[in-house]
C-alpha positions as CSV (number, residue, x, y, z in Angstrom):
1,M,0.0,0.0,0.0
2,A,1.4,3.4,-1.0
3,A,2.2,5.8,1.8
4,K,-0.1,8.7,2.5
5,K,1.1,12.1,1.2
6,V,0.8,15.6,2.7
7,A,0.7,18.8,0.6
8,I,1.4,22.4,1.4
9,C,-1.4,24.2,-0.4
10,A,-0.7,27.9,0.4
11,V,1.9,30.0,2.1
12,A,1.8,33.6,3.3
13,Q,4.6,35.8,4.8
14,H,4.5,39.0,6.7
15,K,7.4,41.3,5.6
16,N,10.2,41.2,8.1
17,E,11.0,44.5,9.9
18,S,13.4,45.4,12.7
19,D,10.8,47.3,14.8
20,L,7.2,46.8,13.8
21,W,6.1,49.0,16.7
22,H,2.8,50.1,15.1
23,K,1.3,46.6,14.8
24,R,0.6,43.9,17.5
25,F,1.4,40.3,16.6
26,Q,-2.4,39.6,16.4
27,G,-2.6,42.1,13.6
28,M,0.4,40.5,11.8
29,L,-1.2,37.1,12.1
30,L,-4.5,38.4,10.8
31,D,-2.8,39.8,7.7
32,V,-1.2,36.4,7.1
33,L,-4.5,34.5,7.7
34,E,-6.5,36.7,5.3
35,D,-3.8,36.3,2.7
36,L,-4.0,32.5,3.0
37,Q,-7.8,32.5,2.8
38,N,-7.6,34.6,-0.3
39,Q,-5.3,32.1,-1.9
40,A,-7.0,28.9,-0.9
41,E,-10.5,29.9,0.0
42,F,-10.8,27.7,3.1
43,D,-12.9,28.3,6.2
44,F,-13.5,26.8,9.6
45,N,-16.6,24.8,8.8
46,E,-17.0,21.9,11.1
47,E,-17.3,19.3,8.3
48,T,-15.1,20.7,5.5
49,G,-12.9,23.4,7.0
50,V,-9.7,23.5,9.0
51,N,-9.6,20.7,11.6
52,T,-6.5,21.7,13.6
53,I,-4.3,24.8,14.1
54,V,-0.7,24.4,14.9
55,S,0.8,27.7,16.2
56,C,4.4,28.7,16.9
57,S,5.3,31.3,19.5
58,D,7.6,31.9,22.4
59,D,6.7,32.9,25.9
60,F,9.8,35.0,26.4
61,F,9.6,37.0,23.2
62,D,5.8,37.5,23.7
63,A,6.4,38.4,27.4
64,R,3.6,36.2,28.6
65,T,3.1,32.7,29.9
66,I,1.3,30.4,27.5
67,S,1.9,32.8,24.6
68,N,-0.4,31.0,22.2
69,N,-3.3,32.0,24.4
70,G,-3.0,35.6,23.2
71,M,-3.8,34.9,19.6
72,T,-6.0,31.8,19.4
73,D,-9.1,33.8,18.4
74,V,-7.2,35.3,15.4
75,L,-6.2,31.8,14.2
76,G,-9.7,30.4,14.4
77,A,-8.8,28.3,17.4
78,H,-12.0,29.2,19.2
79,Y,-13.6,26.9,16.6
80,R,-11.1,24.1,16.6
81,A,-8.3,22.4,18.4
82,E,-5.0,24.4,18.6
83,E,-1.6,23.0,19.4
84,K,1.5,25.0,20.2
85,M,5.0,24.4,18.8
86,A,7.4,26.5,21.0
87,Q,10.7,27.9,19.8
88,E,11.3,26.4,16.4
89,G,8.8,26.8,13.6
90,L,9.9,24.2,11.0
91,N,8.7,21.6,13.5
92,A,5.2,23.0,13.4
93,I,5.1,21.7,9.8
94,G,6.3,18.3,11.0
95,Y,3.6,18.4,13.7
96,A,0.9,19.3,11.2
97,M,2.1,16.6,8.9
98,S,1.8,14.0,11.7
99,V,-1.8,15.2,12.4
100,I,-2.8,14.4,8.8
101,L,-0.8,11.2,8.4
102,S,-2.3,9.9,11.7
103,G,-5.8,10.5,10.5
104,H,-6.7,13.1,13.1
105,G,-7.3,15.7,10.5
106,D,-7.1,16.4,6.8
107,L,-6.8,20.2,6.7
108,V,-4.3,21.9,9.1
109,L,-3.4,25.6,9.5
110,V,0.1,26.4,10.6
111,M,0.8,29.9,11.9
112,G,3.9,31.3,13.5
113,H,5.0,34.7,14.8
114,C,7.7,36.5,16.7
115,K,8.5,40.1,17.5
116,E,12.1,40.2,18.6
117,S,11.9,44.0,18.9
118,Q,9.7,43.7,22.0
119,S,12.6,42.5,24.1
120,E,15.3,44.7,25.5
121,S,17.9,42.3,24.3
122,R,17.8,39.0,22.4
123,N,20.9,38.0,24.4
124,M,19.0,38.4,27.7
125,I,16.3,36.0,26.4
126,T,18.7,33.4,25.0
127,N,20.7,33.5,28.2
128,M,17.6,31.8,29.7
129,G,18.2,28.8,27.4
130,F,21.1,27.7,29.5
131,D,21.1,25.9,32.8
132,P,20.5,28.2,35.9
133,F,23.5,27.1,37.9
134,Y,26.4,27.2,35.5
135,G,25.5,28.6,32.0
136,R,23.3,31.6,32.9
137,A,25.5,32.6,35.8
138,V,28.5,33.2,33.5
139,G,26.4,35.1,31.0
140,L,26.2,32.5,28.2
141,D,23.8,33.3,25.4
142,Y,23.3,32.3,21.8
143,L,25.7,35.0,20.5
144,N,28.7,34.2,22.6
145,A,28.1,30.5,22.2
146,A,28.1,31.1,18.4
147,G,31.4,33.1,18.9
148,L,33.0,30.0,20.4
149,Q,31.7,27.8,17.6
150,A,32.7,30.3,14.9
151,R,36.3,30.5,16.1
152,A,36.6,26.7,16.3
153,Y,35.0,26.2,12.9
154,M,37.0,28.9,11.1
155,T,40.2,27.4,12.3
156,K,39.2,23.9,11.3
157,A,37.7,24.8,7.9
158,G,40.1,27.6,6.7
159,V,37.3,30.2,6.8
160,T,38.5,33.8,6.8
161,D,37.0,37.2,7.5
162,E,37.0,37.7,3.7
163,H,35.0,34.5,3.2
164,L,32.4,35.7,5.8
165,A,32.2,39.1,4.1
166,R,31.6,37.4,0.8
167,I,28.6,35.4,2.3
168,V,27.1,38.6,3.7
169,V,27.5,40.5,0.4
170,R,25.8,37.7,-1.5
171,A,23.0,37.5,1.1
172,R,22.2,41.2,0.7
173,Q,22.3,41.0,-3.1
174,W,19.6,38.3,-3.0
175,A,17.6,39.9,-0.2
176,A,17.3,43.0,-2.4
177,R,15.1,40.9,-4.7
178,N,13.0,39.5,-2.0
179,P,10.1,41.8,-0.9
180,Y,9.7,39.9,2.5
181,A,13.4,40.3,3.6
182,N,14.3,42.8,6.3
183,A,17.9,43.9,5.5
184,R,17.8,44.6,1.8
185,E,20.5,47.2,1.6
186,I,23.4,46.2,-0.7
187,V,26.8,46.2,1.2
188,E,30.4,46.0,0.0
189,G,32.9,43.5,1.5
190,G,35.0,46.3,3.0
191,K,32.0,47.6,4.9
192,V,31.3,44.1,6.3
193,M,34.9,43.6,7.4
194,A,35.0,47.1,9.0
195,S,31.8,46.6,11.0
196,P,32.2,46.4,14.8
197,M,32.9,43.2,16.6
198,L,29.9,41.7,18.4
199,C,31.6,38.7,19.8
200,D,35.0,37.8,18.2
201,P,35.1,36.6,15.5
202,I,31.5,37.6,14.8
203,R,31.0,41.1,13.4
204,Q,27.9,43.2,13.5
205,L,27.1,42.5,9.8
206,H,27.9,38.8,10.3
207,A,24.7,38.5,12.5
208,Y,21.1,38.6,11.5
209,P,19.3,41.8,12.4
210,V,16.6,42.0,15.1
211,S,13.4,41.1,13.2
212,D,9.7,40.9,13.6
213,G,7.6,38.6,11.3
214,A,4.9,36.1,10.9
215,V,4.3,33.1,8.5
216,G,1.3,30.9,7.7
217,M,0.7,27.8,5.7
218,L,-2.2,25.5,4.9
219,L,-1.5,21.8,4.8
220,A,-3.9,19.1,3.4
221,S,-4.1,15.4,2.8
222,E,-3.5,14.0,-0.6
223,E,-7.2,13.5,-1.1
224,R,-8.1,17.1,-0.4
225,A,-5.1,19.1,-1.6
226,R,-6.5,20.0,-5.0
227,E,-9.6,21.5,-3.4
228,F,-7.3,24.4,-2.4
229,T,-4.6,24.7,-5.0
230,K,-3.7,23.7,-8.5
231,K,0.0,23.5,-7.5
232,P,0.4,21.5,-4.4
233,V,3.9,21.1,-2.9
234,W,4.5,17.7,-1.3
235,I,6.4,16.9,1.9
236,T,8.6,13.9,1.1
237,G,11.0,14.0,4.0
238,F,11.2,15.5,7.5
239,A,13.4,14.8,10.4
240,N,15.1,16.5,13.4
241,C,17.8,15.7,16.0
242,M,19.1,17.3,19.1
243,D,22.7,17.4,20.3
244,S,23.9,17.4,24.0
245,Y,22.6,20.3,26.1
246,F,25.9,21.4,27.7
247,L,28.3,23.1,25.4
248,G,31.3,21.3,27.0
249,D,29.8,18.0,26.1
250,R,29.8,18.8,22.3
251,D,32.2,19.1,19.5
252,L,30.9,22.4,18.2
253,T,32.2,21.7,14.6
254,S,30.9,18.1,14.3
255,N,27.4,18.8,12.9
256,F,26.3,15.8,14.8
257,A,22.6,16.7,15.1
258,L,22.3,18.1,11.6
259,K,23.9,15.1,10.0
260,K,21.5,12.8,11.7
261,A,18.5,14.9,10.8
262,A,19.6,15.2,7.2
263,E,20.3,11.5,6.9
264,R,16.8,10.5,8.0
265,A,15.1,13.2,5.9
266,Y,17.0,12.1,2.8
267,Q,16.2,8.5,3.5
268,K,12.5,9.2,3.7
269,A,12.6,11.3,0.5
270,G,14.6,8.6,-1.4
271,I,17.7,10.9,-1.8
272,N,21.1,9.3,-2.2
273,D,23.1,12.3,-3.2
274,P,21.7,15.7,-2.2
275,K,24.1,17.5,-4.5
276,K,22.4,16.0,-7.5
277,A,18.9,15.7,-6.1
278,I,18.1,19.1,-4.7
279,D,17.6,22.3,-6.7
280,V,17.1,24.9,-4.0
281,V,18.6,25.0,-0.5
282,E,17.3,27.3,2.3
283,V,19.4,27.1,5.5
284,S,19.0,29.1,8.7
285,D,22.2,31.0,8.9
286,A,21.8,33.3,11.9
287,Y,25.5,34.1,11.6
288,A,27.6,34.1,8.4
289,Y,30.0,31.3,9.5
290,Q,27.0,29.0,9.9
291,Q,26.2,28.9,6.2
292,P,29.2,26.8,5.2
293,L,29.1,24.8,8.5
294,W,25.4,23.8,7.9
295,M,26.1,23.0,4.3
296,E,28.7,20.5,5.5
297,G,26.2,18.9,7.8
298,L,23.7,18.7,4.9
299,G,26.2,16.9,2.7
300,F,26.9,19.6,0.1
301,S,30.5,20.2,1.2
302,E,33.2,18.0,2.6
303,T,33.9,18.2,6.3
304,G,36.4,20.9,7.2
305,Q,36.3,22.4,3.7
306,G,34.1,25.5,4.4
307,G,36.7,28.0,3.0
308,R,37.1,26.0,-0.1
309,F,33.4,25.6,-0.5
310,I,33.0,29.4,-0.6
311,E,35.9,30.0,-2.9
312,E,34.7,27.5,-5.4
313,G,31.2,29.0,-5.5
314,G,29.3,26.4,-3.6
315,P,26.5,28.7,-2.5
316,E,26.0,29.8,-6.1
317,K,26.2,26.2,-7.5
318,Y,23.6,24.8,-5.1
319,N,21.2,27.8,-5.0
320,V,21.7,28.5,-1.3
321,N,19.4,31.1,0.3
322,L,18.2,32.9,-2.7
323,S,15.7,34.6,-0.3
324,G,18.6,36.3,1.4
325,G,18.4,33.7,4.1
326,M,18.3,34.4,7.8
327,L,21.2,36.9,7.5
328,A,18.7,39.2,5.7
329,G,16.5,39.1,8.8
330,N,13.9,36.6,10.2
331,P,13.0,36.1,13.8
332,M,14.9,33.1,15.2
333,I,11.9,31.0,16.2
334,I,10.2,31.1,12.8
335,S,13.2,31.2,10.6
336,G,12.5,27.6,9.5
337,L,9.0,28.6,8.5
338,Y,10.4,31.4,6.3
339,R,12.8,28.9,4.8
340,A,9.9,26.5,4.0
341,A,7.8,29.3,2.6
342,E,10.6,30.3,0.2
343,A,11.1,26.7,-0.8
344,V,7.3,26.4,-1.6
345,L,7.4,29.6,-3.7
346,Q,10.4,28.3,-5.7
347,L,8.7,25.0,-6.4
348,R,5.6,26.7,-7.5
349,G,7.5,29.0,-9.8
350,E,6.3,32.0,-7.8
351,A,9.6,33.4,-6.3
352,G,9.7,36.4,-8.6
353,D,13.1,38.0,-9.2
354,H,15.0,35.3,-7.4
355,Q,13.2,32.3,-9.1
356,V,15.3,29.2,-9.9
357,P,14.3,27.8,-13.3
358,D,12.5,24.5,-13.3
359,A,13.0,23.8,-9.6
360,K,11.6,20.4,-8.7
361,R,12.9,19.6,-5.2
362,A,13.9,21.9,-2.3
363,L,15.4,21.6,1.2
364,A,14.4,23.8,4.1
365,H,16.5,23.8,7.3
366,S,16.2,25.2,10.7
367,S,18.5,25.5,13.7
368,Y,17.7,26.4,17.3
369,G,19.6,26.4,20.6
370,A,23.1,27.4,21.5
371,A,25.6,26.8,18.6
372,G,23.1,24.8,16.6
373,Q,22.1,22.3,19.3
374,F,18.8,21.3,17.5
375,H,18.3,20.9,13.8
376,S,15.4,20.1,11.5
377,V,15.4,19.3,7.8
378,L,12.4,19.4,5.5
379,I,12.3,18.0,1.9
380,L,9.7,19.4,-0.5
381,E,8.8,18.4,-4.1
382,A,6.7,20.0,-6.8
């Protein structure tokens, strides 16, 4: 018996901005929901409408306990069951897929949001991701953990400040073509290398900007997908994996969790060689050094060859982050949803000025936790 299939029928993105002070997150989500309904013409009818809503939010960034409780009415959850995926949005797609494959529903709405600008400091929030006795007390956060990883990886893989500048310049060039990106200003390599140090060796322009955004998607079973779109995009592989919690227990350059997640996602999608099988790659590169590091973990570059990968045009060859990527600005907890939304647009031929011709298969990646502790990989096909 053939396996059941799940389709993404519609995607909607809110433009990323660094300080969307004039709009509450409920208003951002409503914009996204109305866009989705205009595309797919669905409703919340008990018999034929949305069965389940999967939301993605974070209590710390929303400054409230049980953050999903603040927007359930906007999502239609007063009509239906609503489940919350905290902290990493790409897994909301995996959750929605499981709802459909298990037979609990056949039409699922995924909605994620984050306003990073509401916090005084992202670093204060990510400090809370460490244990309260050792990690928090010494001031660890996602930025300085990334600094430790960046130094170790750059030494191992021959990645230089010039390489990182090249990644940022390219990201901005592509972001300028993406109407949803935050940082769309073209920059020169010299400006990148002259930008102030945030946490050695990470410079200010090596890091993604503070961003506010929201993303929505409609997923349907194979039987119902064509009720809502003529161009369904199919989920053919999904997997995730988490590395050890304490930084000292990990080899920060090993890509352990990402390699495991990618291996399982490729196996489910029937992919033997991702270099040959995938047309579009969207990785969550919160910091410039992460792009070659994650590409190693995904199997597009040899281990410890990040500098060579950049010099030989690997990002261009494999169509990496033509949306501008996370470096162009997405909130960290829904970066994976933005990666998946871009992948869907590419596979539907709707990516506008940054469209890849005849794209048939795409990969969306997300990373969360200190120095890429947790990774998820999604494979999509037209």
